C-alpha positions in Angstrom: -6.6 9.9 4.5 -4.4 12.6 3.2 -4.1 15.6 5.5 -1.4 17.8 4.0 -1.2 21.6 3.6 1.6 24.2 3.5 1.9 24.6 7.2 1.3 21.1 8.4 3.6 18.4 7.0 1.7 15.3 8.1 0.5 13.3 5.0 -1.4 10.6 6.9 -3.7 10.5 9.9 -5.9 8.0 11.8 -9.5 8.0 10.8 -10.9 6.8 14.2 -9.9 7.1 17.8 -8.7 3.5 17.9 -5.4 4.3 16.2 -3.3 1.2 15.5 -6.4 -1.0 15.5 -7.1 0.5 12.1 -4.0 -1.3 10.8 -5.2 -4.6 12.2 -8.8 -4.5 11.2 -8.7 -2.5 8.0 -11.3 -4.1 5.7 -10.1 -2.4 2.6 -9.1 -5.3 0.3 -8.9 -7.5 3.4 -5.7 -5.8 4.5 -6.1 -7.1 8.0 -5.4 -10.7 6.8 -2.1 -9.5 5.3 -1.1 -7.6 8.5 -2.0 -10.5 10.9 -0.4 -13.2 8.7 2.8 -11.2 8.5 2.8 -10.7 12.3 2.2 -14.4 12.9 4.8 -15.4 10.4 7.4 -13.3 12.1 6.4 -14.7 15.5 6.9 -18.3 14.4 10.2 -17.4 12.7 11.4 -15.9 16.0 10.3 -19.1 17.8 12.3 -21.2 15.3 15.4 -19.1 15.8 15.0 -19.3 19.6 14.7 -23.1 19.4 17.8 -23.4 17.2 19.7 -21.2 19.7 18.6 -23.4 22.6 19.6 -26.6 20.7 23.0 -25.2 20.0 23.7 -23.8 23.5 21.9 -26.0 26.0 23.2 -29.6 26.6 20.4 -31.0 28.8 18.9 -34.1 27.2 15.3 -33.4 28.5 15.3 -29.9 27.1 16.8 -31.0 23.8 14.2 -33.7 23.3 11.3 -31.2 23.8 12.9 -28.5 21.6 13.5 -30.9 18.8 9.8 -31.8 18.9 8.9 -28.1 18.7 11.4 -27.7 15.8 9.1 -29.7 13.6 5.9 -27.8 14.5 6.9 -24.1 14.4 8.4 -24.0 10.9 5.2 -25.5 9.5 3.1 -22.6 11.0 5.7 -20.1 9.8 5.5 -21.4 6.3 1.7 -21.4 6.3 1.4 -17.8 7.5 4.3 -16.6 5.3 2.7 -18.1 2.2 -0.6 -16.5 3.1 1.2 -13.1 3.4 3.0 -13.6 0.1 -0.2 -14.7 -1.7 -2.1 -11.6 -0.4 0.8 -9.4 -1.4 1.0 -10.7 -4.9 -2.8 -10.5 -5.5 -3.3 -6.9 -4.3 -4.9 -4.6 -6.9 -2.2 -1.9 -6.9 -4.3 0.3 -9.3 -6.9 1.0 -6.6 -4.5 3.1 -4.6 -4.6 6.9 -5.1 -1.3 8.7 -5.8 -2.9 12.2 -5.5 -1.0 12.8 -2.2 2.2 12.7 -4.2 0.9 15.4 -6.5 -0.1 17.5 -3.5 3.3 17.2 -2.0 5.0 18.2 -5.3 2.7 21.3 -5.5 4.2 22.6 -2.2 7.8 21.7 -2.9 10.1 24.6 -3.2 13.4 24.4 -5.1 
């Protein structure tokens, strides 16, 4: 929602009182699937990096055996969620977005 005028320079605003929940559960073009899949992909990528750090810096054999087992599981989930995100990103209909806010900003721009 564009909310721009000459005295107030905010070009976006939340529609409901739930604020960031709008980003998670936005049903416009199933955008919530894109948001949640990116979040989960980043989560599993961080887990993989943490496991690699533990493998390189901890020398306990019990810990190493458990972390090597996790090293096979977490990258699979990362790839699944990352490919879901990439698929949703490449199949978005970019023509459905309105660029009228850009025109409104240019009307108030002073040189």
